[in-house]
N, C-alpha and C positions, 0 to 999 in steps of 0.2 A: 169896903175899905181896906181892910184885914186881907181878905185875899187876895185882892189887886197889887199889895205891897209884897206880899211873897210870890206872888207869881211874878213881878219884874225885880227880886233878891234874884229867885231860881233863874228868867232867863238870863241873868248877866253872868250870875257863877257858869251857866253852860256855856254859856259865848265863852268866856274866858278859858273854859276847860280846851272847846273845840280848839281854838287860840292853837295853844297852850300843845296837842298833842297833834297837830297841825304840821308846827315849828316840829315838833319832837322826831315823825316820820321824817321829815323834809333831810333834818341836820341826819338819822340815821341813815337814808336813802343817799347821804351822799358820802358818808363813812363809808357806807359798806364800794359802791362805787369806785371810790377811791383805793380802798383796799385793795378791790379783786384788780383794776386795775396796775396798781403795784406789784400783784403778783403775776400778773402778763410780762409785763413790766423786765418784773428781775428776769426772771423764767428766760428770756428771749437774752437779752444781757449778757445773761451767767452764761448761756451755752455758744453766745460767737463768742466770748472773751475766752472761755477756756478752749476753743480751736484755735484764735488768734494764739494763747500761749504758748501754744507746740507746735507754732506753723513752721514748716519745711521751706529752705533755699537754700540753694548750694550752689556760688558760685564759679564761676571762669565757664560756661559754656552759655549756650541759645538758647537756652531753654525757657520757657516762660512756666513761671511757678505758684504767681498770682496773679487773677485777671479782677479788676474790679470797674463795671459799665452802666452807669446814667440809665437808670429806664426812663426811654421815653414816651414810651407808649402809657395811657390814659388808665389811673386803676380807681377804679371806682366805679362809682354808678350817678347819683343826683352831689357826693362830693368826690372829687378826685383827688389821691394824693398828691401833697407837695413834693416830696423826695423818695427816690427811694434806688436802690442799684442792685445789681445781677451779681456777688459774689462767688466765685470760683476760686480755692488753693488748695496747696496740700500742708495736713499736718498730721501728726503722730495721735488720732486720736485715741482716749482710753477704752470708744464703747465699739469700736471696730471688733468684727468677728462675734457682732449681734452684746460685748461685753464680752466675751468668753475668753478671754487673752492667757493662756496657759493650760487651757482646757485642750487636751489628746484628742484628736483627729477634726477638730472644729476649729482651733488656730496653725495657721498655715506657715507661724513663722514670718508675715510682712509685718512690717513696722509705719509704715506709711499709706495713708488714705487722701483720699481727695473728696473734701465737702463742697455744697454748695449750698447758698443761700438765695429766697426768693420772695417775693412779697406779688400777691392776688387778691386781686376780691373776687371771693366764692364763699360758696358752703362748706365750711371745712370738714363733713361728711360726705359729700358727694363724693362722684367718682370722676364727674363733669365740671364745667369751669360754670352751671349755674344751678339753683337750689333754692329752697325756701326760706334759711336761713344767711344770705351773705355778709357776708364782712371782709373786713380784712387782718387776710392769712400769712401767717409769716412759716415758712416751709424750712427743712432740712435733708439735705440730700447725703447720706455719707458710702461713698465707693470702695468697699472694700480693697485693703490692701492687694490681691490676685489682678483685679479687673484694673486698680489703678499700675500694677506696675506693667502689665500686657498693653494696656490701651491710650494710657493718661501722659507717664511717664516719661520724660522724652521731646515733649512737643513743644515747636517756637510758636503755637495757637494752639493755644491753652479750651477756650471758650469753642471750637470747631470741631478738636478730639472730642467735648463734653457734647457735641449736638445727639448723640445715640443715647442719651443719656437722662438729655433736660427733659423730654418729655414728661418722668418718672417725677423728677423734684416735687409735684406739687399733689402725690397722691397721696389719699389721709394717713398712713402710714408714716410721712414724712413732717405733720404737724409740729408745731413748736409754739404755736400760741396765737390768738388770735385778737381783733380788735385795734391791731399796730397800724395805725393813721400813715405813720411814717419812721423812714429810720434813715440817721446819713454818717455815713465813716469815712473818721478822717485821718489822715497821715502825715505825724509829725516826721521831720524828713532833716535831719541836720548836717547843712552843707556847709564845705571850707569856702571861704573867699580870700583868693590871695591880692593882698596890697603888699609891693615890693618885698618889701621881709616879711611884712604882716602878715599873719594866719588868722582871721577869724572865724570862730563859730557859730552860723544861726539857723536857727531852727524855722523851716518851713511851711504852715500846717497848707496841707490839699484836700479839701474837704472836697467827693465824688458827688455829684447830684449839681440839681441851680441853686443852692440857697449858701455857695460855702463864698459868698464874693467875689473878692477881688481871685483870691483862689479857687477858684471852684471849678475841677476838673469834668469832660465826660468820660473819662477815660483813664485806670491806674492800672500800669502792670509794671511787676515785678520782674526783671528776666537775669539769667546768669550772668549776665554783662551790665546788669547795675536797672535803675529806674526809666520807666518809660512813662508820661504824662503830659497832658496837655495844656496842664496850669502853666500860667504863667509863674508865679510865687517872686515876684522879685528878683529871679536870679536867672543863668543862661539855662539851656535845655541840658548844657554839658556840664553846668555844675548838680541841678539836678540829678542828671544819671547817675554820678559817680558819688552821691548825697549813701545817707547811710539812715536808715527807719531806724527810729529811737522808740516811738508809741505809738499806739492808733485809740484816733476815741469815738466812741459809739453814741449818739443819743437819738431820744425814740420816743414820741410822742403815741399815745395809748389813749384810745377814745372808752370813755364807759358804755356800759351795756343799754343804760336808756338814748347816750348821742346815736349809738347805734341804730336802736329801734327807726330814731326822729330821719334817718338815713334813709330805708327802706320807703317813705313817705314823703318826706318833699324835698323842695329844690332848695336854692341857691342862689341871691345875687347880689349885687355890692359888697358892702360892709356884713351880709349874714354870716357868712364864714368867718370872720375874723371872731364875732362876737358869737360863733356856734363855738367854735376852738376852742376859747379863754374861758366856756363856762363848760362843755363837756369835755377836757381831753386834760391830761397828767404828762409831763415831760421829764424823763429820764435818763441818764447816764452814766460812762463808768469810762474811765482813761486804763489801757491796757499798757504795758510794759512790756519793750519786743527786744530782750540782749540779745547781742548779736547779732543783729536785721542788717 
């Protein structure tokens, strides 16, 4: 009887210890996933924010200075990204000339670079589009000022002029971060509405992609003559064109490593996608002020 009682008590204690250990490991794994996801989200947001904070636009010409086009092709395999954009714009990036600004024979004096961002589903270390460890990869290509001046500045159609550079955006050396399931860029435009003798300033947010609701746009361009977009915005195209870009917001969804592993082995149907994202993704956003735009 004593032996049976001792075995029962031992069994209870072991069961409790296993349960506590399991809960602790699950909490640790979730905390680790959230910490790594936050690092990925911060890396992407901070990189894009720095480029936008030093964005270069010149008025009074027919040139295109920024091109944001919603991605229509499917990005992903078993689960496709819900929103992404191809961004191309001019900026005074501080990492031009490989960060060797002011170094003799390295810095050639240019200060305006062209930068492009693109989201793909690929192995971040593979040179092609396939690989063993595919995930959602964010890439950034910086074109140095010399090539920017010779081949990209002064063009009325920036994406067409950028065609020769486009295949190299996803090269491994242009890797920014991984597991970025989707990202949205919202441009806040200050529009003047005149009613008789009264002028009212209205803020119109325009989100590039399918997740922007009423103000969703498939394209957003900044020209030397004004803003060009297909968003409705509740104002006239002429008012939008004459508007002033005051700020932009970057929103990203980052998947956990466990979630990415699941993507490689399972498919989704019905409400499974929403449930999967709620459990395995994290949301981050940042507002970037754009003075003088």
